[in-house]
C-alpha positions as CSV (number, residue, x, y, z in Angstrom):
1,M,-60.1,-27.1,9.3
2,T,-58.6,-24.0,8.6
3,H,-53.9,-23.1,8.4
4,P,-52.4,-22.0,11.2
5,Q,-51.3,-19.4,8.4
6,H,-54.5,-18.3,7.8
7,T,-55.5,-17.6,11.5
8,N,-52.4,-15.5,11.8
9,P,-51.2,-13.7,9.0
10,S,-48.1,-12.9,10.7
11,A,-47.1,-16.0,11.6
12,G,-45.3,-17.0,8.6
13,V,-43.0,-13.4,9.0
14,K,-42.3,-14.4,12.4
15,S,-41.0,-17.8,11.9
16,L,-38.5,-16.7,9.2
17,L,-36.7,-14.3,12.2
18,P,-34.7,-15.5,14.5
19,K,-36.2,-17.3,17.8
20,N,-33.4,-15.6,20.5
21,T,-32.1,-12.3,19.7
22,P,-28.3,-11.7,20.7
23,S,-26.7,-11.0,24.7
24,T,-25.4,-7.8,25.3
25,S,-22.3,-9.5,25.7
26,Q,-22.1,-11.2,21.9
27,V,-23.1,-7.3,20.7
28,L,-20.4,-6.1,22.9
29,A,-18.1,-8.6,21.8
30,V,-18.8,-8.3,18.0
31,V,-18.4,-4.2,17.7
32,T,-15.1,-4.7,20.1
33,L,-13.7,-7.4,17.2
34,S,-15.1,-5.0,14.7
35,G,-13.7,-2.0,16.1
36,T,-10.2,-3.9,16.3
37,L,-10.2,-5.1,13.1
38,L,-10.7,-1.8,11.4
39,F,-8.1,0.2,13.2
40,L,-5.7,-3.0,12.5
41,T,-6.7,-2.2,8.5
42,G,-5.9,1.6,9.4
43,I,-2.6,0.8,10.8
44,T,-2.0,-1.3,7.7
45,L,-2.7,1.5,5.2
46,I,-1.3,4.0,6.6
47,G,1.9,1.6,7.2
48,T,1.9,0.8,3.4
49,L,1.7,3.9,2.3
50,I,4.6,5.3,4.3
51,G,6.5,2.3,3.1
52,L,5.7,2.9,-0.8
53,A,6.7,7.1,-0.1
54,A,10.1,5.8,1.6
55,L,10.7,3.6,-1.3
56,T,10.2,6.4,-4.0
57,I,11.8,8.6,-2.2
58,A,14.7,6.0,-2.1
59,L,14.7,5.0,-5.6
60,A,15.1,8.6,-6.4
61,V,17.6,8.8,-4.6
62,I,19.5,6.4,-6.2
63,G,18.7,7.0,-9.6
64,F,20.6,10.2,-8.7
65,L,23.3,9.4,-7.5
66,G,23.6,6.7,-10.3
67,F,23.1,9.0,-12.9
68,R,26.0,11.2,-11.3
69,A,28.1,8.3,-11.0
70,F,28.2,7.2,-14.6
71,G,28.1,10.3,-15.9
72,M,31.5,11.0,-14.2
73,T,32.3,7.6,-15.0
74,G,31.7,8.4,-18.9
75,L,33.6,11.8,-18.1
76,S,36.6,10.3,-17.0
77,S,36.9,7.4,-19.6
78,L,37.0,10.4,-22.2
79,S,39.7,12.0,-20.0
80,P,43.0,10.0,-22.0
81,Q,41.6,10.3,-25.3
82,I,41.7,14.7,-24.3
83,N,45.1,14.3,-22.8
84,I,46.1,12.5,-26.8
85,E,44.4,15.5,-28.3
86,N,46.1,18.0,-25.8
87,R,49.8,16.8,-26.7
88,L,48.9,16.8,-30.6
89,H,48.0,20.4,-30.4
90,V,51.0,21.2,-28.3
91,K,53.4,19.9,-30.7
92,E,52.1,21.2,-33.7
93,A,52.0,24.9,-32.1
């Protein structure tokens, strides 16, 4: 009595393979779903990059305007001291 695998060596390999192949509609559904998900991933990546660029530009503008505002505030806070110094020099002359 011989073992079934010994009579046909490829029977062992065939038992590992699926019995039914996917239908055309299943393959088309998987391809469509994969393409849709890949498209949505690309759109999300592009939106993220544009958002980060806009955020970077906005923060740079806010920083520049803040720097200018703080500089003007600092200069205007020195104005009374400069006026006092000018009056003292005028009185001495």
